[in-house]
Structure formats: structure tokens, C-alpha cells
N, C-alpha and C positions, 0 to 999 in steps of 0.2 A: 580724647581725640580733639585736636585744635580746630578752631574755626578756619575754613579755607580763606585764603587771601584773594581779594577781588581787585581788579584793575580798571575800574570805571573811569578814573581820572587820568589814565595814561593816554598818550598820543597814539595815533594809528601807526606811526613809525615803530613804536615799541612792539606792537603785536607782529608787524612784518618782520622785525629783527628776530623775534622769538621763534617764528615759524620758518625762518630762512628764506622768505620770499623777497625778491629784489623790489625795492621801491625807488622809482626813478626820481631824480632830482631836477632834471631839465628835459626839455623837449628835444627829440632827435627826429631825423627824417622819417623813420619808420613809424614813430608814434604819431607824427602829424598826418601821414598818409592814412593810417588806421582811423584816426579821429575824423578826417575829412570824408573818407568812405563811409564810416559809420553814421555820421550825421546825414549824409545824402540818402543812405538806405532808410534811415529813420523817417525822414520827410516823405519818402515814397510809400513806406509802410502805412503811415497815418492817412495820407491822401487816398491810397488805393483801397484801404479797408473802410474808410469813410464813404467811398463811392459804392461799395458793396451794401453797406447799411442803407444808404439813400435809395439805391435801386430796389431793395426789398421793400422799403417803405412806400415808394411811389407806384410800384407795379402791383396791382391787386391780384394778379395771378400768382404772386409769391406769398400771399397771406395764408400760409399753412404752417403747421408745427415744424416741419423739417426746415423750412426757410427761416423761421424765427430762430431756430437753433444755429443755423448758418450765420444769421445776422449777429447772434451773440458770440459766435466764434470770431467773426470780424471785429467785434467790440474788444474781445480779448487780445487780438493781434494789434488793434489800435492802441490798446493800453500797453502792450509790449513795446510798440514804437515810442511811446512816451517814456517808458522805463529805460529803454536803451538811449534815448535822447538825453535823459538826466545822467545816465552813466557816462556818456561820451564827454560831458563837461565836467565830470568828477572822476576822471581816470588819469593815468600817467602821473606826472608831477603834481597835478591838482589833488591827488589822493591824500597827500600830506596835510591838506587844509581841512580834511573831514574830521569830525568828532566821532566818538563811538556811536552815538545815536544816528548821525547822518550816514555813516557807513552802513549800519544795519538797515536804514531806510533804503539806501541804494540797492542793496542785495534783496531786500524784502519785496521791492517792486518787481524785480525780475522773477522771483519765486512765485509771486501772486499771478503774474501773467502766464507763466508756464502751467501752473495748476489749473487756471481757468481754461486754457486751451485744451489740456488733457481731459478735463471734466466735460467740456463741450463735445469733443470728439467721441468720448464714451457715450454721452447722451445721444448723439447722432447715430452711433453704431447700434445702440439699443432700439432706437426708433425705427431704423431700417430693418432690424431683425424682426421686430413685432409686425411691421407693415407687410413684409414679404410673407411671413409664415401665417398671418391671418388673411392674406390675399386681399388687402384693402388698398385703395388708391392713396389714402392718407390715414394716419392714425386718428382715432376719434377723441384725441386729447383736446380738451377745451382750452381756450386762451388763458383762462385762469390757472389751469394746471401748468401750462407752458411758462407762465410768469413765475409760478412757484418753483419750477425746475431751475429757471434762470437765477432766481434769488438764492436757491440752495447752492448752485454752482459758485456764485460770487462770494457767498458767506464762507464756504469751505476754502475758497482760494485765498481770501483775506486772512483767515485763521492760519492756513499753512504758511503764508508769507510772514505773518507776525510772530510765529512761534519762537524763532531765535531772539527776537527783540524782547520778549517777555520772560526769557529765562533759559531756553535751550541753546546756550552758547558756551564759549570757553573762557569767558571773562574771569570767572572764579575758579577755573581749572585750566591754567595756562598750558599744562602738559598735554592736554587733549585737543589743542587747536589744530586745525587743518592747514596744510601748506597752501592750497589754492585759495581758500577763504579763511584768512588768518583769525577772524573773530568767531568763526563757526566751529562747533564741536564736531569731531569726527563721527560721533554716533548719530548726530542729526543728519549729516550728509549721507551716511549709509542708509538711514531710514528714508530720506527724501528720494534718493536715487533708486532704491529697490521699489518703493511705492510706485514711482512713475514707470519703471520698467515692467513691473507686474501688470500695471494698467495697460501698457502697450500690448502685452501678451494676450490679455483678455480681449482687447479689441480685434487683434488678429484672428483669434479663435472665432469670434462672432462673425466676422466677415468670411472666414473660411467656411463656416457652417452655412452661411447664406449662399456662397458660390456652389458648394456641393449640392445643396437642395435645388437650386435653380438649374444646375446642369442636369441633374437626374430628372427633374420635372420636364425640362426641354426635350430630353431624349425620349421620354415616354410620349410627350405630345407629338413629336415628329413621326412616330410610328402610326398614329391615328389621323393625322391631319397634315396637309401641305400648306399650312397657313403662311401668310406673307413673311418672307425672310426678314424684311425690314423690322418687323415687330420683335423678332427674336434677337436681332442685332441691337435694337434699342434696349432690350432687357439687360444685355451684358454691358452696354454703355452706361446704363444707370448705375450699376454697381462699380464699374471701373472708375467713375468720377470720384465717388466718395473714398474708394480705396487709394486712388492717386493722392488725394488730400492726406489721408492717414499715412500712406507710404512716405510722402515728402516730410511729414512731421517726424516720423520715426527715424528716417535717414539723417535729418538735421540735428535731432536732439539726442539720439542714442550714444553717439561718440562722446559727447560732453558728460552724460550721466555715467558712462563706463569710466571716463577719466576721473570722475569723483571717487569711484570705488578703487581705482588704481592708486589714487592719492593716499587712501587710507591703508590699503593692504599691500601696496608695492612701493615702498619708500625709494627704492633705487631706480624707479622707472622714469624719472625726470619729466613728470607730467607738466611742469610749468613751461616747458619748451613748446607745448602744443595748445596751451590754454587760450591764447588770443585767436588762433585759427578756428577752434571749435566754437568760441563765443560768436565770431562773425558768421559761422555756418548756422548756428541757432538763430541769429538775428535775421538771416536771409529767409528763413522759413516763414516768418510773419508776412513777407512780401509775396510769397508764392501762391497763396490761396486765390487772391483776385485774378492772377494770371491763369490759374487752372480753371476757374469758373468761366473766364472769358473765352478760353479755348474749347472747353468741353460743353458748355451750356449756351446754345444759340440764343435762347430767350434772355438770359442774363447779359450776354454780349450786346444784344440789340438795345437793351435797357441802358447799358453803359453808354452806348453811342448817343442815345436820345438825351441823356443827362449832360454829357460833355458838349453836345451840339445845341443844348438848350431847346430841345424839341419837346412838344407836349405829348405826354403819355396817352396813347389811345385807350379809351375805356371799353375794353372788350371783356365780356364775362367768359368764364370757362377756364380750362387748364392751359398751361403753356404748351403750344403745339410741339415745340422743339426742345422743351426742357427735359433734360435727361433724368432729373430727380423725381419727376411726377408724370411719367408718360402713361396714359390710361390703358393703352393697348397691352402694355406689359402685364398689368395686373389682371386684365380680362383673359389674357393668354394663359396665365397661371390658374385662374379660377375655373375656367370651363373644363369639364372632365375629359373632353375629346380635343381640346386645344382649338376649338372653333370660336369665332368671335360673335358676340351678340349683336354687334352693329350690322351684320350682314343683312338681316331682315329689314332693319331700319334703312339701310342704304338702298335696298331693292325697292322699298316703298317710295323712297325719295326719287329714284330713277323713273318709276312709273309716273309720278306726279310731274316731273320735268318734261317727260315725253308728251303728256296730255297738254301741258302748258305751251309747248312748241306748236302743237296742232292748232290750239286756240289762239295763237299769237296774232294772226291777221285781224281777228275780230276784237282785239283788245286795244284800248286807247286810254289816255289820261288827259284830263282837262289842263290846259296851260293857262297862263295868266291872261291871255286874250279871249274875249267872249266868242264862243262858237268855234274856236279853233282847237283841233285835236292833233296830237302828235303820236306816232306809233310807239307802242310799249317796247321798251328795250330791256 
């Protein structure tokens, strides 16, 4: 059996011709519009996700594992913005100028960013699952473990993105090249698409399990207690936020992954006609999360405004009062066997103290800056 022939020294045009994919020779109106829109979206992606990372850093109320994972998801989206930015300047007629190595780098950056986003979403789903079923406000994961999880996510992402560059490609097996990605092996694209789709299914199952548990628990609680409806609404809002993030990701990325499978198993489907549309759809996803956080999480939205208006962050200890991802009443509602809140006793004692304070108010005063002068306590 002879040694397979490799084509490392061939031009990109050679691989595109072999796979049957059209390689533009000059810019047209559509290509310019796509490039202009893509660059604009890339800039927004990088700025918006940088804002999320800064918000989580400056607001001490967000210094918990779930928010660190959200910050890492923002970092993955920021990296995706960089990857797409590089792609926009190396697409269309500019693709002809690429070498085999730079073409693999271009695609590897996109693969790495997608893998990082998927791994982060899976980590968030697992964290939410553990938190709800253990009835904790936050997981007891130490900062060191969070750092380890983040390092594992990025290590795995870089490895997945580098696999085609280190050998799993079609450079030495030209007959196995993909139509959509002319230097990628069909077998790798099938593996990559199935791996991500299976991960999507796992995350959907985890959140479905959480929703079923919370719904059943809420129904049992409502039979024994008429606790504040606001707390039950917050319970569902908590889960809706992370599910919206996951749902947006799945909606934006699933068509592209399915298109890769059709490219391999359905040669007559003309998948190249839809390639650019689905690529832009996937790109838009990286811009969605900051918008979702701003709309769903009031604490995050307020922090965004403080940063953009150059306001100083108030140093207030405790949990975000309006943050949907860490609302204390939700977990207390789940934890108490009859759905009643432990804060009731505390609030009643506080009310008694305030009433006594009002009665004693005329006799209270505070010394002002002037000697012998008193002002009423307010």
C-alpha cells in the first residue's frame, strides 16, 4: 500500500477547487455588506462582553461561582468577537492570500470560541442543578476550584480547536475533504457537530429536570403556605434567565451544526447557499448575552449604567436584591418544609424595635458641630 500524497504546499484555491466550493476573485456588493455588518457586530460583541466582565469584577455582589462562570462565558464571547474579526478580514477574495496554516488558524479560532461557550454553558447548567437540588444560595465551590474549572474549559477548547491543525484534516486524504470547510475532514466535522449537539441535549435535560423539580416543589409549598407570590415569581425568573441564554445559543448554533452534517450526508442539499447566513446567525449569538443580562437582571443593568456613566460603585455587602441568579428568598422558599420564610421572625423583631424607636424619638438627639446645640434625631 503506497504512502498517501499530501498537499501542504498547495494553495487554498487548490483545495476549494477540489471540494467544489466557489472562491471569490473580487469584491461585490453583497460581500462588502456582509463584511461591513460583520465588523460592526464584532466590535459590539467585544465591547459588550468586556462590559459584562468589568461589571462582575467591580461589583462585589457578583463575586460568586455562578457569576465567575458568566464572566468566563463573556470572555468566550469576547474571544469569538476576535475570531470573527480576524475572519472578516480574511474572507471573500482575501481567502486566496491565506496559506494552509493561516486558513487552519482562522477556522481553529472559531472552533475554540464555540467549544469554550458550550463548555461554559454546561458548567453553568451543572452549577445551577447542584445549587437548586442542594437548596443552597450558592455552591460551596472555592475560588480555587472555580479557577480550575475555567482552566479546564479553556484547555479543552484550545485542544478542540487545534485538532485539525495537528493532523485531523484532509490534506493527506483529499477525497475526504468537506465542501463547507475544504481543508477539514468530513469525519472531524461529524465528530465536532455531534459532540456539540449531544452537549446541547444534556444541558436541555438538566434544565428540564430543574424546572420539573421546582414546579413540583412550588405546588407542594402552595398547599401549605400562602407565601408571597413575588418570591415564587422570582424563582421562575431565576431559571428563565439562564434558560434564555441557553436557548439563544442553541437557536443560533444548531442550524450551522446541522448544516455541517448535511454537508457530509446530503451532497445534493446545496448547503453552501446557506453557509454565510448561518455564520452571521452564530456570530449574533455572542452579542446576545449582554443584552439578556441587561434586560433580565436589574442588578447587572444598574452596574452597566454605573460603568458607562463613570459612577462609583456603592460598597454594599450582601446579595443583589434584584439579581435573578442569586435571590435568597427563592432558596429559602425551597428549603423550608412548609414553604414559610425564616425571615418572618427576624422581620417581626425588627418591626418591634422600630416601634420602640419611634416612641423614644422625642428624647433622642445627636450632638452637632456647635457646642451645646442639639438637633432632633431623624
